[in-house]
Each structure stands twice: as C-alpha cells, then as structure tokens.
ZAMARGU-4260 file (C-alpha; in steps of 0.2 Angstrom, whole numbers, plus 5000, padded with zeros to 4 digits):
<rodrens>
0) 4734/5103/5060 | 4749/5108/5049 | 4750/5116/5032 | 4765/5112/5021 | 4771/5124/5007
5) 4779/5115/4992 | 4785/5126/4978 | 4795/5127/4962 | 4803/5144/4956 | 4814/5146/4942
10) 4816/5165/4942 | 4812/5168/4961 | 4794/5175/4958 | 4785/5160/4965 | 4798/5159/4979
15) 4793/5175/4984 | 4775/5172/4985 | 4778/5155/4994 | 4789/5163/5007 | 4776/5178/5009
20) 4762/5164/5012 | 4773/5156/5025 | 4775/5171/5035 | 4756/5173/5035 | 4753/5155/5040
25) 4759/5142/5054 | 4767/5131/5039 | 4782/5122/5035 | 4790/5127/5018 | 4800/5116/5005
30) 4807/5120/4988 | 4804/5108/4974 | 4822/5107/4967 | 4826/5098/4950 | 4843/5093/4945
35) 4843/5103/4929 | 4850/5120/4926 | 4836/5132/4921 | 4844/5149/4921 | 4846/5160/4906
40) 4839/5157/4888 | 4843/5139/4887 | 4835/5135/4904 | 4820/5144/4897 | 4819/5135/4881
45) 4822/5118/4890 | 4807/5122/4902 | 4795/5125/4888 | 4800/5109/4878 | 4796/5100/4894
50) 4781/5108/4896 | 4776/5103/4878 | 4781/5085/4881 | 4773/5084/4898 | 4789/5079/4905
55) 4793/5073/4923 | 4811/5077/4927 | 4820/5071/4941 | 4819/5080/4958 | 4830/5080/4973
60) 4822/5071/4988 | 4815/5082/5002 | 4814/5078/5021 | 4796/5079/5023 | 4782/5068/5030
65) 4768/5072/5018 | 4756/5063/5030 | 4759/5076/5044 | 4751/5090/5035 | 4733/5091/5035
70) 4734/5103/5019 | 4748/5103/5006 | 4749/5119/4997 | 4759/5117/4980 | 4765/5133/4971
75) 4771/5134/4953 | 4775/5146/4940 | 4765/5144/4924 | 4776/5138/4909 | 4767/5139/4892
80) 4749/5137/4900 | 4755/5123/4911 | 4763/5120/4928 | 4781/5118/4929 | 4788/5101/4925
85) 4796/5098/4942 | 4779/5101/4950 | 4772/5088/4939 | 4785/5076/4946 | 4782/5081/4963
90) 4763/5079/4962 | 4764/5063/4952 | 4778/5055/4964 | 4769/5060/4980 | 4750/5062/4976
95) 4745/5046/4986 | 4752/5054/5002 | 4742/5071/5001 | 4727/5072/5013 | 4720/5089/5005
100) 4729/5101/4993 | 4728/5119/4988 | 4736/5127/4973 | 4744/5144/4969 | 4753/5149/4953
105) 4761/5164/4947 | 4762/5170/4929 | 4764/5184/4916 | 4746/5187/4909 | 4743/5169/4902
110) 4729/5160/4911 | 4730/5147/4924 | 4715/5137/4918 | 4726/5124/4910 | 4737/5123/4925
115) 4725/5120/4938 | 4716/5107/4928 | 4731/5096/4926 | 4735/5099/4943 | 4718/5093/4949
120) 4719/5078/4936 | 4735/5071/4943 | 4732/5076/4962 | 4714/5079/4969 | 4701/5093/4970
125) 4709/5108/4978 | 4702/5116/4994 | 4708/5132/4987 | 4716/5140/4972 | 4726/5157/4970
130) 4733/5164/4954 | 4744/5179/4953 | 4750/5189/4939 | 4768/5197/4938 | 4759/5213/4937
135) 4750/5211/4954 | 4766/5205/4961 | 4777/5219/4956 | 4764/5233/4961 | 4760/5225/4978
140) 4741/5222/4974 | 4743/5204/4977 | 4744/5205/4997 | 4726/5205/5000 | 4723/5191/4988
145) 4737/5181/4997 | 4730/5185/5015 | 4713/5179/5010 | 4720/5163/5002 | 4730/5160/5019
150) 4715/5163/5030 | 4706/5150/5019 | 4720/5138/5021 | 4719/5140/5041 | 4700/5137/5040
155) 4702/5121/5030 | 4717/5114/5041 | 4708/5117/5057 | 4689/5114/5053 | 4689/5100/5040
</rodrens>
C-alpha cells in the first residue's frame, strides 16, 4: 500500500515538514503549485483575501494517480484560520479519488480547528491529523510528533 503526500507551501515551512515526513515514510511527494505569485507583502495580502472569500485559485496539474494511494496526506499552512486556498482547490478537484486522507498543518500560533473542519467537510474524515506551530518547528520539538504521525500513517495504510 502506498502513501502520497500532497502539500502547498508559500514560505517553505510546510514544504520542510512534507519532506521530513517523506523521509520517515515510504511515500511519494507532490507539491501543489498554483499559478499566482505569492511572495512578499502583496502575495501575503492576496492569500488573506482568498482565504476570506474561500477562493479556489487555479493550480498546475500533477502527474499523480490518486487511486494508487491507500492514503493521501494533505499538508497546508494556516492562512487566517483556514487552509491555503490552493489546497482548497486541490481537495475540491480530486476528492472523489481519495481512498483515505490524513491532514497536517503548520501555523504561527493561530489554531487549526477551522482549517481541519473545512478540510473534513470538503474531503472526508481523516484517519490522522497533525498540527505544528512555527515555534515547534524552529526549536526542533516537532520531530517526535511527526514521527508518531508517520507511524500512524503506516499502520493505517497497511492494516486498513
């Protein structure tokens, strides 16, 4: 059984966690890439506006057969208490092809509750969820949580 990691990252933090998770698991990894420039103040402002409007921006196609994966892991930064808008597009576009899902998010200190709730609503009930703060990531204290999450993914993909 295979695990597929699909993530979006504007600043590189979520990308780092996705790649660390990739190293801990026998998984394939894909970056959700949208067509908008998101760097700097204007990129940040656009991201917040899209979050408020619950926008679904265009994303670039990926060469992935979602049905090949026993579990799809979706990673997102938190934008204004919500998932990143390119992740919303990804889930909405491909959700019918997901067998099982798991979610992880990265954020400053704002909660993940609203983001995870929306992800569940437009996808399906996740088998696992992981929330990491920037402080945990910066000081390295996320590693045990990530390792536990990875072990849970392997158990789900093998035994269920």
